[in-house]
C-alpha positions as CSV (number, residue, x, y, z in Angstrom):
1,M,-10.8,-19.8,16.0
2,K,-8.6,-21.9,13.7
3,K,-11.0,-21.4,10.7
4,I,-9.8,-17.8,10.2
5,L,-6.1,-18.5,10.5
6,P,-5.4,-19.0,6.7
7,F,-7.5,-16.0,5.9
8,L,-5.3,-13.7,8.1
9,V,-2.1,-15.3,7.0
10,A,-2.9,-15.0,3.3
11,F,-3.3,-11.2,3.8
12,L,0.0,-10.9,5.6
13,I,2.4,-12.9,3.4
14,S,1.0,-13.7,0.0
15,F,1.3,-11.2,-2.9
16,S,4.2,-12.4,-5.3
17,S,2.8,-14.8,-7.9
18,L,0.5,-14.2,-10.9
19,A,-2.5,-16.0,-12.2
20,Q,-2.5,-17.2,-15.7
21,T,-4.8,-15.0,-17.8
22,S,-5.2,-14.4,-21.5
23,K,-2.4,-11.8,-21.3
24,A,1.3,-12.6,-21.5
25,Y,2.9,-13.0,-18.0
26,P,6.0,-14.5,-16.4
27,K,5.3,-18.1,-15.4
28,E,7.2,-17.5,-12.1
29,G,5.3,-14.3,-11.4
30,L,6.2,-10.8,-12.1
31,T,7.9,-10.1,-8.7
32,S,10.2,-13.0,-9.2
33,F,10.9,-12.1,-12.8
34,M,11.9,-8.5,-11.8
35,E,14.1,-9.7,-9.0
36,E,16.0,-12.0,-11.4
37,F,16.2,-9.3,-14.0
38,I,17.8,-6.9,-11.5
39,K,20.3,-9.5,-10.4
40,K,21.4,-10.2,-14.0
41,F,21.3,-6.6,-15.2
42,D,24.8,-5.0,-15.3
43,Y,24.1,-1.4,-14.6
44,K,26.8,1.0,-13.4
45,K,27.8,1.0,-9.8
46,P,25.8,3.5,-7.6
47,D,29.0,5.6,-7.1
48,D,29.1,6.3,-10.8
49,F,25.9,8.2,-10.6
50,P,25.4,11.7,-9.1
51,K,24.0,11.6,-5.5
52,S,21.1,13.7,-6.9
53,I,20.0,10.6,-8.9
54,S,18.4,8.2,-6.4
55,E,16.8,5.9,-9.0
56,I,16.9,5.0,-12.6
57,K,13.6,4.6,-14.6
58,F,13.1,3.3,-18.1
59,K,10.7,1.1,-20.0
60,V,11.4,-2.0,-22.0
61,K,9.1,-2.7,-25.0
62,F,9.1,-6.2,-26.4
63,N,6.9,-9.0,-28.0
64,V,6.1,-12.3,-26.3
65,E,5.9,-14.8,-29.1
66,S,3.4,-17.7,-29.2
67,D,6.0,-19.9,-27.6
68,G,6.7,-17.5,-24.8
69,S,10.0,-16.2,-26.2
70,F,11.0,-12.6,-26.5
71,S,11.5,-10.5,-29.7
72,E,11.9,-6.9,-30.8
73,I,13.3,-5.8,-27.4
74,E,13.7,-2.0,-27.2
75,V,14.6,0.2,-24.2
76,V,12.6,3.5,-24.1
77,D,14.0,6.6,-22.4
78,D,17.4,4.9,-22.5
79,D,19.4,7.9,-21.1
80,F,22.3,5.5,-19.9
81,N,22.6,3.3,-23.0
82,F,21.2,0.2,-21.4
83,Q,19.9,-1.3,-24.7
84,N,22.5,-4.0,-25.2
85,D,22.6,-5.2,-21.7
86,V,18.8,-5.3,-21.5
87,V,18.7,-7.5,-24.6
88,R,21.4,-9.8,-23.1
89,V,19.3,-10.2,-19.8
90,F,16.1,-11.0,-21.7
91,N,17.9,-13.6,-23.7
92,E,18.9,-15.3,-20.4
93,M,15.5,-15.1,-18.8
94,P,12.9,-17.9,-18.8
95,F,10.1,-17.7,-21.4
96,W,6.8,-16.3,-20.4
97,Q,3.3,-17.7,-20.5
98,A,2.1,-16.6,-24.0
99,A,-1.1,-14.6,-24.5
100,V,-4.1,-16.6,-25.5
101,F,-6.8,-15.5,-28.0
102,E,-9.7,-17.8,-28.9
103,G,-8.0,-20.7,-27.1
104,K,-4.7,-20.4,-29.0
105,P,-1.4,-18.9,-28.0
106,V,-0.6,-15.7,-29.8
107,R,2.0,-13.1,-30.2
108,A,1.5,-10.1,-27.9
109,S,3.3,-6.7,-27.2
110,F,4.3,-5.8,-23.7
111,T,5.8,-2.7,-22.1
112,L,7.7,-3.3,-18.8
113,P,8.5,-0.3,-16.5
114,I,11.9,-0.7,-14.7
115,T,12.9,1.2,-11.6
116,I,16.3,0.7,-10.0
117,R,17.0,2.4,-6.7
118,L,20.6,3.6,-6.5
119,H,20.9,5.1,-3.1
120,S,19.0,3.4,-0.4
121,K,16.5,5.4,1.6
122,S,15.2,4.7,5.0
123,S,11.8,3.1,4.6
124,E,10.7,5.4,7.5
125,E,11.7,8.5,5.6
126,N,9.0,10.2,3.7
127,F,9.1,9.2,0.0
128,F,7.3,12.3,-1.1
129,K,8.8,15.5,0.3
130,T,6.2,18.2,-0.8
131,E,2.4,18.6,-0.7
132,E,2.6,18.8,-4.5
133,E,4.2,15.4,-4.7
134,I,1.6,13.9,-2.4
135,T,-1.2,15.4,-4.4
136,N,0.3,14.0,-7.7
137,Y,0.6,10.6,-6.1
138,K,-3.1,10.6,-5.0
139,K,-4.0,11.5,-8.5
140,I,-2.0,8.5,-9.8
141,L,-3.9,6.3,-7.5
142,K,-7.1,7.0,-9.6
143,T,-5.5,5.7,-12.8
144,N,-7.5,2.5,-13.1
145,K,-11.0,1.6,-12.1
146,I,-11.1,-2.0,-11.0
147,E,-14.6,-3.6,-11.3
148,L,-15.1,-7.2,-10.3
149,E,-18.2,-9.2,-9.4
150,N,-18.3,-8.3,-5.7
151,F,-16.4,-5.0,-5.4
152,E,-14.9,-2.0,-7.1
153,F,-12.2,0.6,-6.4
154,N,-9.7,2.9,-8.1
155,C,-5.9,2.3,-8.0
156,N,-2.7,2.5,-9.9
157,C,-2.6,-1.3,-10.1
158,V,-3.6,-4.4,-12.1
159,L,-5.1,-7.7,-11.0
160,T,-2.3,-10.3,-10.9
161,K,-3.7,-13.2,-8.9
162,T,-6.9,-14.7,-7.7
163,S,-7.1,-17.6,-5.4
164,S,-9.9,-19.5,-3.6
165,G,-9.9,-21.7,-0.5
166,K,-12.6,-24.2,-0.8
167,I,-12.4,-25.4,2.8
168,Y,-12.5,-21.9,4.3
169,E,-14.6,-20.4,1.5
170,I,-12.1,-17.6,0.9
171,E,-11.6,-15.7,-2.3
172,E,-8.5,-13.5,-2.4
173,F,-7.5,-11.0,-5.1
174,T,-3.9,-9.6,-5.4
175,F,-3.1,-6.3,-7.2
176,V,0.4,-4.9,-8.0
177,T,1.3,-1.4,-9.1
178,P,3.5,-1.1,-12.2
179,D,6.4,0.3,-10.3
180,N,6.1,-2.3,-7.4
181,Y,5.8,0.5,-4.9
182,A,2.6,-1.0,-3.4
183,F,0.7,-4.2,-3.3
184,Y,-3.0,-4.7,-2.5
185,S,-4.8,-7.8,-1.2
186,I,-8.6,-7.9,-1.1
187,G,-10.2,-11.0,0.5
188,I,-13.8,-12.1,0.8
189,G,-14.5,-15.1,3.1
190,S,-17.4,-16.6,5.0
191,A,-17.8,-14.9,8.4
192,V,-17.5,-17.5,11.1
193,S,-19.2,-15.1,13.5
194,K,-21.3,-12.0,12.9
195,D,-19.4,-10.3,15.9
196,I,-16.1,-8.6,15.0
197,S,-14.9,-9.1,18.5
198,Y,-14.7,-12.9,17.7
199,Y,-11.8,-12.0,15.3
200,I,-10.2,-9.6,17.7
201,D,-10.0,-12.4,20.2
202,F,-8.3,-14.6,17.6
203,I,-5.6,-12.0,17.1
204,K,-5.0,-11.6,20.9
205,E,-4.6,-15.4,21.1
206,K,-2.1,-15.6,18.2
207,P,0.8,-13.2,19.1
208,E,3.4,-15.6,17.6
209,M,1.5,-15.3,14.2
210,Y,0.7,-11.6,14.4
211,N,3.5,-9.7,15.9
212,G,2.0,-6.3,15.2
213,T,-0.7,-3.9,16.5
214,Y,-4.4,-3.9,16.2
215,K,-7.3,-1.6,17.2
216,E,-11.0,-1.5,16.9
217,I,-12.3,1.3,14.6
218,Q,-15.5,2.4,12.7
219,Y,-15.3,2.0,9.0
220,K,-18.3,3.4,7.0
221,N,-20.6,2.8,10.0
222,R,-19.3,-0.7,10.6
223,K,-17.3,-2.1,13.4
224,A,-13.8,-3.1,12.1
225,I,-10.4,-4.2,13.1
226,E,-7.4,-2.4,11.8
227,T,-4.0,-4.2,12.0
228,E,-0.4,-3.1,11.3
229,L,2.7,-5.2,10.8
230,N,6.3,-4.6,9.7
231,I,8.4,-7.4,8.2
232,S,12.1,-6.9,7.5
233,D,14.4,-8.7,5.1
234,N,18.0,-7.9,4.2
235,S,17.2,-4.9,2.0
236,Y,13.9,-3.4,3.1
237,T,11.2,-3.3,5.8
238,Y,7.8,-4.0,4.4
239,Y,4.8,-2.2,6.0
240,Y,1.4,-3.9,6.1
241,R,-1.8,-2.3,7.1
242,T,-5.1,-4.3,7.0
243,I,-8.7,-3.7,7.9
244,F,-11.2,-6.5,8.6
245,F,-15.0,-5.9,8.7
246,I,-18.2,-7.9,8.4
247,E,-20.7,-7.3,5.7
248,G,-23.7,-9.7,5.7
249,D,-22.4,-13.2,5.8
250,Y,-18.9,-12.2,4.7
251,L,-15.7,-11.2,6.4
252,I,-13.9,-8.6,4.2
253,G,-10.2,-7.8,4.4
254,L,-8.5,-4.9,2.7
255,N,-4.6,-4.9,2.8
256,V,-1.9,-2.7,1.5
257,I,1.8,-3.4,1.6
258,S,4.8,-1.1,0.6
259,F,8.5,-0.8,1.3
260,N,7.9,2.8,2.4
261,K,5.6,3.7,5.3
262,Q,4.3,6.9,3.8
263,V,3.5,5.2,0.6
264,M,1.7,2.5,2.4
265,N,-0.4,4.9,4.5
266,L,-1.4,7.1,1.5
267,T,-2.3,4.1,-0.6
268,Y,-4.2,2.3,2.2
269,E,-6.2,5.5,3.1
270,D,-7.2,6.0,-0.5
271,L,-8.3,2.3,-0.8
272,L,-10.5,2.7,2.2
273,E,-12.0,5.9,0.9
274,N,-13.0,4.6,-2.5
275,F,-13.6,0.8,-2.0
276,K,-17.2,-0.2,-2.7
277,L,-18.6,-3.6,-2.0
278,K,-21.2,-4.7,-4.5
279,K,-22.6,-7.7,-2.6
């Protein structure tokens, strides 16, 4: 049973760091970069904004130079005159990993969407209030077509990390949405057993690791396990929903995480509907 422990744990807790690619990215990972940015950013106190405004959204356009430094920083949709403070924060942030072209670091342009929530919402409260908002969100989920060697699916996300476990023959892919509303993890590992009940038994025997719920379901004519877990920190509760199924010699795991339960469920259900395994 121990062989699948890292596989399950990876799906439950890992999604924050970025793989180095040919594009420019924060060395510490985009999630850590954003958290530090928000800490340093001197936006007005929430009480200074109307209650009708629950969040502020704007974009920062900038260049990442070949040494990883920032230049030509510009705030787009700057309704609250944040330009000067955004420049100040960027000057205090660590340099990025520069983009690489033909083996050499190069200058690259980048646009970073920023969302700051002013008035906290219950993570149990529906994020989308109307059917129209739900329909529009589902359309957004079709923004990008992700095509990798073993699988493909549509999402409003980009690949941010790949990792492999040589001992357990696991390959995991992590995707993040630009607004950080949802995270995806997709894992492909060697199936220790061809019987899905083997993995159900493992979950039953590890309540201290998996303090959530599970059930057996049918997924595209396959037997599968679906698990749900909530993890709370000082600010938010994060909702996890994962499905494991066996395809040939592989154990496949699809996982979605969000700070809002409705967002998580909509995103997860869309992933299950359009995910296609090539292998």
